[in-house]
LUMZAKE-575197 format. One record per residue (C-alpha): residue number from 1; residue in three letters; x, z, y. Coordinates in steps of 0.25 Angstrom, whole numbers, plus 5000, padded with zeros to 4 digits. Layout:
BEGIN
pos = NUM | code = ALA | x = X | z = Z | y = Y
...
% end
This chain:
BEGIN
pos = 1 | code = MET | x = 4942 | z = 4997 | y = 4962
pos = 2 | code = VAL | x = 4939 | z = 5005 | y = 4973
pos = 3 | code = LEU | x = 4951 | z = 5013 | y = 4982
pos = 4 | code = THR | x = 4954 | z = 5023 | y = 4991
pos = 5 | code = LEU | x = 4967 | z = 5021 | y = 5000
pos = 6 | code = HIS | x = 4969 | z = 5029 | y = 5013
pos = 7 | code = THR | x = 4966 | z = 5021 | y = 5023
pos = 8 | code = HIS | x = 4963 | z = 5006 | y = 5025
pos = 9 | code = VAL | x = 4970 | z = 4998 | y = 5019
pos = 10 | code = PHE | x = 4980 | z = 4986 | y = 5027
pos = 11 | code = CYS | x = 4985 | z = 4978 | y = 5017
pos = 12 | code = ILE | x = 4987 | z = 4978 | y = 5000
pos = 13 | code = GLU | x = 4999 | z = 4973 | y = 4992
pos = 14 | code = GLN | x = 5003 | z = 4975 | y = 4977
pos = 15 | code = PHE | x = 5012 | z = 4980 | y = 4975
pos = 16 | code = ASP | x = 5017 | z = 4976 | y = 4961
pos = 17 | code = ASP | x = 5008 | z = 4973 | y = 4948
pos = 18 | code = ASP | x = 5003 | z = 4987 | y = 4950
pos = 19 | code = HIS | x = 5004 | z = 4993 | y = 4962
pos = 20 | code = ILE | x = 4995 | z = 4986 | y = 4977
pos = 21 | code = ILE | x = 5001 | z = 4992 | y = 4991
pos = 22 | code = CYS | x = 4990 | z = 4997 | y = 5000
pos = 23 | code = GLY | x = 4994 | z = 4998 | y = 5016
pos = 24 | code = GLN | x = 4985 | z = 5005 | y = 5023
pos = 25 | code = MET | x = 4982 | z = 5013 | y = 5037
pos = 26 | code = ASN | x = 4990 | z = 5023 | y = 5043
pos = 27 | code = GLY | x = 5003 | z = 5020 | y = 5035
pos = 28 | code = TRP | x = 4995 | z = 5024 | y = 5022
pos = 29 | code = ILE | x = 5002 | z = 5015 | y = 5006
pos = 30 | code = ASP | x = 4997 | z = 5015 | y = 4994
pos = 31 | code = LEU | x = 5004 | z = 5010 | y = 4982
pos = 32 | code = ILE | x = 4991 | z = 5007 | y = 4972
pos = 33 | code = ARG | x = 4990 | z = 5003 | y = 4957
pos = 34 | code = ILE | x = 4978 | z = 4992 | y = 4954
pos = 35 | code = ASP | x = 4972 | z = 4994 | y = 4939
pos = 36 | code = ASP | x = 4970 | z = 5007 | y = 4945
pos = 37 | code = GLY | x = 4969 | z = 5009 | y = 4960
pos = 38 | code = GLU | x = 4978 | z = 5020 | y = 4957
pos = 39 | code = ILE | x = 4985 | z = 5024 | y = 4971
pos = 40 | code = ILE | x = 4999 | z = 5027 | y = 4966
pos = 41 | code = LEU | x = 5004 | z = 5029 | y = 4980
pos = 42 | code = SER | x = 5000 | z = 5032 | y = 4994
pos = 43 | code = LYS | x = 5007 | z = 5036 | y = 5003
pos = 44 | code = GLU | x = 5005 | z = 5036 | y = 5020
pos = 45 | code = LEU | x = 5017 | z = 5027 | y = 5030
pos = 46 | code = LYS | x = 5013 | z = 5035 | y = 5041
pos = 47 | code = HIS | x = 5024 | z = 5039 | y = 5046
pos = 48 | code = VAL | x = 5030 | z = 5027 | y = 5044
pos = 49 | code = THR | x = 5023 | z = 5016 | y = 5045
pos = 50 | code = GLY | x = 5006 | z = 5011 | y = 5053
pos = 51 | code = ASN | x = 4993 | z = 5006 | y = 5046
pos = 52 | code = ILE | x = 5003 | z = 4997 | y = 5032
pos = 53 | code = THR | x = 4997 | z = 4983 | y = 5038
pos = 54 | code = MET | x = 5006 | z = 4974 | y = 5027
pos = 55 | code = ILE | x = 5013 | z = 4978 | y = 5016
pos = 56 | code = LEU | x = 5024 | z = 4965 | y = 5010
pos = 57 | code = PRO | x = 5032 | z = 4966 | y = 4998
pos = 58 | code = THR | x = 5045 | z = 4964 | y = 5000
pos = 59 | code = GLY | x = 5050 | z = 4955 | y = 4988
pos = 60 | code = ARG | x = 5059 | z = 4968 | y = 4982
pos = 61 | code = ASP | x = 5050 | z = 4975 | y = 4969
pos = 62 | code = ASN | x = 5040 | z = 4986 | y = 4974
pos = 63 | code = GLU | x = 5044 | z = 4983 | y = 4988
pos = 64 | code = VAL | x = 5034 | z = 4983 | y = 5002
pos = 65 | code = MET | x = 5035 | z = 4979 | y = 5017
pos = 66 | code = LEU | x = 5023 | z = 4987 | y = 5024
pos = 67 | code = GLY | x = 5021 | z = 4982 | y = 5039
pos = 68 | code = THR | x = 5012 | z = 4989 | y = 5048
% end
């Protein structure tokens, strides 16, 4: 499977059993369904952050921390 995202991917983290999150250059973040590669959510956080270089689960359901 080949996915085309916005820009360079710096990190990937499994969000839950069905999804992964990709942190990218210039604050782009994508939530992707594992089974078929569909991009569920694509959001630019450039006004909040720069390059997303780390994604860490917090231990709470459906919550992650982004590192730049």
